[in-house]
N, C-alpha and C positions, 0 to 999 in steps of 0.2 A: 391480285398484285403477291408476290411472293414473299413470306416471313425468312428473314433471316436466321439461320443456321447458327449453331453455337461454331462451328469449324470456321465459319467465314469472317472477316476482319471487319472490325466495328467500322462504319461509318461516320460516327461522332467525331466531332471535333476535340480538340484538349480542351477548348472551353468547356462545351458541352458535359465532358467527362465530367469536368470537376463540378460544374454545376449541381449535374446529378447524384454524385457523391457528397457534394454538402448540403444535399437537400435530405439525404438518408442519415445524416448525423443527430447526435444527440447532443443540439447545441450547447446545453448548460457542462452536461459531463467533458464532453469532448473539446468545447472550446470556451465557454464562459469561465467556467470555475479556473480551468488552468488559468488562463490568460491573466484573470483578474488576481487569483493567488500570486503569480510571481511580480506580479506590479503591484498591487498593494497590500498584500498579506504577507509580504518577506520568507514565502516558502523554503525557499533555499536554505535560511538563515536556522527556520524551523528543524530541517530534516538533517542537517550537519549538527544540531544537538540532539536529536533521536539517537543518531549514531554514537554519541558519545553515553547517553543514557543505557541504552541496550547493550552495551559491552557486548558486542560481536564477537566470537573468537574463532579462530582455524577449525576447520572441519566440525561446525557446528551445524545444525538445522534451523532454519528461520523461516516463518510464515510471515508475510505480510499481505493484510486483507483491505480490501478497497483500494489497492496499490496505487491506481491511477499512472500518470503520467511518471518517468523514473527518476526522482528524484532521491527514489533509494539506491541508484547507485552511488552515492556519497559513502554507502556503508555496506553496500551489497557485497563485492567482491573482498570482504573480509573472511569470509567463510573458504575461500579456497577451491580449489578445483577436486576435493576430497568431500566438502561440505555441501551444504544445498540452502538456496536462497527461493523460494516460492514466492513470486507475487500473483497474487488472486486478485481477479478484479470480473464483475459480471456484465460491464459491457466489452464485448468483441472488438467494437472498433477502436478501444482505448488500447487495449493490449495488442492489438493488430501494428498500432502508433508507436506503442512503449518500447513494440521486439524491435522495431527498427530505429528508433532513438537510442537504443542499447547497442545495437551495433553499430551503427554511425561513433558513438562514445569510443567503444574499444577499438574501433578501427583508428582513430583519431590518436589515443594516447597508447596502445599496444600494438606494437608491430608483429610479435611472436603470437601467428594464431592458435598453433599448437598448446600453449601455456595461457590460452585467455579463459579466464573465468565467466561467468553469465547467469544472468537469473533465470529462472524457469518461469514461463508465463503461461496462466492456466485461465481460464475461463470460467467461473464458478459461484455458486450461491453463496456466501459465508455462513448460510443457516443450513447448508448441507454441504459440507467440506469436505472434497473427495479425498482422505487421507485417513490414515488409520489409527486406531487410538495410541496415545504416546509415542508421535511421531516427531514433537519440534524442540527444541530446546527455548525458542524464542519466538513469541508472538506477537506482530505489531499492529497496531490500527488507528492511523493517523485522522483524526475528522471523520470518522467513521461509525456510525451507532448498529445498522443492520438488524436488528430486532432482536428480542430477549433471546430467541433463539440461539443466536451467535454466541451468546456466554456460554450455554452449554458446549457448543461444539470448539470454541479456543481450549475450554475446562477438557475438553474429550482428548484433543489432539496433544495436548501440552504432555510433555514428559513427566511424570512427579519430580519436583524442585525446581519445574521449569518455569520460567517468567512471562507474562503478559505486560505490555504497555499498549495503553488507551491514551489518545490525545485528544483535546479538542480547543477550537480557537473559541475563546468566551467572550461574549459582548460585555465591553465594558469592562472586562480584565476580571469578571465575578465566577466564580467556578461551580455553576450552576448543573452544568451537562455532566462536569468532571465529578461531580459530587455523586449525582445519581447512578453514574458508571461505576464507582467503587460499591456505593451500597448491594447493586445487583452482582457483581463479582462475590463479595462478601455472602449472598444467598446462593450463591452457584458453588460455594463451597471455598474459593481463594481463601488465603491467609496472608500475612503481612501488606495488607492493602494497606496504600498510602498516595496521597495526593502533592504535588508540589506545581510551584509557577515555572513555565519554560520560558520560548524566546517571546519577542512582542508578535502580535499576530495583526499589524497594522504599521502603516508608513506615519498614521495619525497617533501621536501619543496619546495612550489610556483609552482608545476605541474598542482595542481588542489584545488579546492577552492569549498566549496557548499554554495549557495547564495540561500536567503529565498526570496519569494515575498509573500507579505501578501495583501488580499483585502477583503472587507463589503457586504453584498448585501444589498441596502439601504433597508431603515425603511418607508413605503409608508405614506405619510401624512394623518390623519386623516380628 
């Protein structure tokens, strides 16, 4: 029997294609977490508040680590065409879908394609960020830890005076992970480290609450 070549049309039905794509998915990161977070964890409210806390300005360079699906569109376009919003995630499937969703959102809300802003989607490991030193004004990491090496990479890629914002949806509303993140940031060399409560993390009161940790990369003395 002859094998199908790359140039020959596929004989699979649309249902078969869907089933095969579904089997290849990382079901928790690509389906389970996004769906549960939208329905149960009030993620849109959480990201709306991140946008206010981050204080993103026109022409800034912003990095979001472990970006996932593009709720970051609530604040990403604030950088404008002369700025940069880089959304990185290690999951290639998530990034492909996020890019499509961003395209659909832009087409729905913005008719002028020439003046359209947009996030830059990068598939990358947060412990080996593919950016130069002192590249970003702000780094955001929402419900993402990424290992100890991630903190050093965030420090390296932030500009002096730049801010990092780590968030975590804390079970029973107690900021345990957030406190650990704050201690690691202090050990890494960040200053002005502080934590604060953010948006509710569950539709059930008291089950979970988002806590935010902010820190600044020191400006070296002249």
